[in-house]
N, C-alpha and C positions, 0 to 999 in steps of 0.2 A: 192601700198600696202604700207602700212608703216608697222614697226618692232611689232611695238603691237600688230596692227590687223593681222599680219602674225603668228604669238607665240598665239593669242587666239582664230584661226584656228586650228594652227597645234594642240593644246590640244585638241580643241573639236574634231578633227576627231581622234586622236591616243585615247579621251574617249572613243566615236563610239564601237569603236575596243575592249574595255575593256570591256565596257559590253555586248557588243555581245559576245565574248568568253565566257564570266562569265555564262551569259544566255544560252549557249550552254552547259556549263559544269553543269550547273541546269538539262539542260532538259536530260540529260546524252546520248548528236552525238555530243560528239566530238571524233575527231581520237581517242584518246588514249582509249576513251570509248567503240566504236568498238572494242578494237583488240583482241582477244583473247589470251590471256595469259597463257602457260604452260612449265611445269618442264621437259626438253629432259635431256639422261645419252648416255654419252659417251660409244659405245662399241666398239670402235675400232680406235685407231691412226696411222698415217701414220710418220714416222722420216722425216723431210726434207730432201731436197740432198744436199750435198755440192756443194758449187757455185751456186743455185739456188736463188729464190725471195723469198723475204717474201711477196709479195703480196697473199693477201687469208690466209692467215695465215697456223696455224699446220692443215693438212689436217684432216678429223674426221667422223667418222660414227657415228650420234645420233637416237635414240628412243626415242618415246613418246605414249603415250596414247592418242588418239583421242577422245574426249570428248564426240561427239554425237555417235559416231558408238562406242566407245570403244575396236576398234580394234589396234592393235599395228602399229605404222608408222614407219618405218625406212627411214630417208635422211644425205644428206651431205653438208660440208657449201663450196659446187662448186660454184663460181659466187662471185655475190654481194649478200651476209647475214648479213648483220647490221652488229656487231661488230667484230673485231677481233680475231680469238681465239688464243691468244700467250700463253697461258699454256693448257696442256690435259692431262688428264689420263683418261685410261680405271673405267668405275663407276664414275667420274665426273658427278655431276649435273648443266647444264647450263641452260638460258630462252630460250625458243623458242616462238616464238608470229607469227599472225599472223592475217588478216583482216578478220573481219567475214565475213563468204560464201566464201573466199577466200584460202585453208590452202595451194596452190603450190605457194604459196607469203610471203612463211614463212622465218621468219630473226631471226636469234641468237643475246644472250647477254651472257656476261659470266657468271652471276648469274640467276638466275628466278628472274624475275621482282615482283612489286606488281602493284596490278589494282591502274592506273593512273587517276586524272580529267581532265587533258588534259588545266591545268593553265600557262604552258609553255609562252604560248604570251601575253595571257591577262595579266600577271605580267609585263612583259617587255614593252607592251603598258603601264601599269600605270607607268612604269617607264617612259619611255617618255614625259607621259603627268608630271612628275615630275622636268623634267629637263625643258621644255618648262616652266613652272610655275617659275622654279627658274631664266633662264634667262629674261623672264615676266616681273618680280621683280627687275631686275638689270636693264632693259632701261628705266622702271616707275619712279625708287625710287632711283636708284644710284648702282653703282657697288658694293660696299660693302656688297647691300642684296644677293646677289649672292656668296660671301663668306659664307654668315650667312645657306641662302638657301644648298648650295652645302657639307657644314659640319658640320654644328649643327645634321639634320636630322641621316647622315651615321654615325656620330661619335657615336650615340645613336642607331643604331643597328648594327655598329658594338662594341657597350660594351656588348650589352645581345648576341652576339652568343660568346663575351671571353670566360665566364667560357665553354660553348660548345667545346670551342677549345681548352680548358686547359685537358679537361676531355678527349678528345681523344688522345692530345698525352701522356698522363698517361697513356690510354692501351695501343698505341703505343707501348711508352715504356716496359711495362710488357711484352708483347708479344714478345717484339724483347728478354726482359729475357730469356722467357721462352722456345725459338726454340731449336728445337733440331738440329744437326751438323752430315752430313754424306759428302759421296764424290761424287764426281760429275765430268761429262768428258763434252769437247765440243763437239758436233759429228758431226756438221756441221757448216760452216761461209757461210751465205746468203749474196747476194751483187746486192744492186736495184742502175742504172744510171739513174738519169734524167735529161735531156737535158732542158735547158731554152729558146723556141726558141726566147724571147725577143733579148737578147745580146749572146746566142752561147757557156752561160757558161755549165758545165753540173755536178752537183752532184751526191756523191757517198755514201750512205748507207750502213753500214758492221752493219747486224747483228747474231751474233755469239747463236748458237741454243744449249742447254742445256740438259742433260741425267743425271739423279738423280733418285735412289729407295730411298724411305722413311723405316725407322725403321719399318715402318708396311708390307713395301713390296710394295707398289704400284710405278709402273714406270712412272715416270713423263717426259713429252720434255717440254722443252718449250724456247721461245725465251729471250737472255739477252744482252739487250740492254746497261747496265752502270756496272761499277766494274772491267771490263777486261780488263787492259792492254793489248796496240796493237792487238785489236782486232781482226784486218786485219788477223792476224798468231795463231790464238787462236785454230785453229783447231787438235783434238788431246789432248788440253791440261787437263791434272785435275787441280779440282778447289776445294774447301772446300764452300758449300753450308749448308747457316743455313734456315731453312724454321718453321711454324707453325704448328704443329698437323693436327690443325682441318683442316686448308686451305694450301696445299702447295703452290698456285698460289703466295702467300704470301711472298715466298722463298727471299733472300738477298744472297751475294757474302761477304759483309760489315756490321755487325752488327753497328760496329763506327759512319761510313756514315752514315746509318738509324737514328742511336740516335742523330747527330749531326744535320739532317734534321729537324728532329720532333721537334727539341728544338729551330730551328731558324725560324721554320715556327709561332712558339707561337710570339717569339719576334718581327717579323713582323709586327703580327696581334696589339699586343699592339704597337708599332709605327704607326701603322697608325693612329688607334684612338684617338691617340697622337697628331698628325699632321692633323686630319678631329677637332679635341675638340679645336687647337692651329687655326684655320682657320676660326671658328667660331667665335672665343673671339674678333682675330684679325678685323673681319667686325664688331662687335658689338662696338669695338671700336672706328672707323672710320665714326659712324654715327655721 
């Protein structure tokens, strides 16, 4: 099979996958559409044990209302239960979901989820069709078409999303400026050791656990993976915590670093647009 024939087959197969996915979404039978989405509330939080593992996240007890019976259901996050809960306080709302008819297979998410259409895989399949078409154009018409095909459309997509990225950056900076400040304390340092069976090396992950009380009186327990110097020896250390009053999970220990990160994110987005556009222009110049 020649390269062009293989690429045509590639595009055809992934095109069928994409059409099947979109058809299932229209019919309302995707996994996301068959998932029951609920809002749970944390009722209990257990402080992690110093020297323990971060696996499983912060242990919590969550309650939610069963839509079928109207009864209150209480569950915990023991075992593999979706997203790891890394910030918890009593009264926090989180997402709870389970397949239709299987409430025992519940899973958590950090925030309540909106109903989805299950278009993740179909969109990925469309992207693979796009990649195949770009390579096919390069094989049939010359490699400059690969520069045009990869740079041009992606530059347009990135440019369309640039204003949204700027607005998100501005909202992030405004949120940083309006944060409240309180004192917190490192109440535990978690240690996870992972051995690589291929080369025998081991990797160690250190995760400090922070506890602080908001001005509204909410006691927050959270993993803190950044902005703590010498985290392995941070147990018992007092720190300054900045947090948005609407969502203490968005706390930071270094507002200046978060501000720089927001600015750098937009800068990288602009550079990405410029590089992609330049790639497309270079391809057109070489035709």
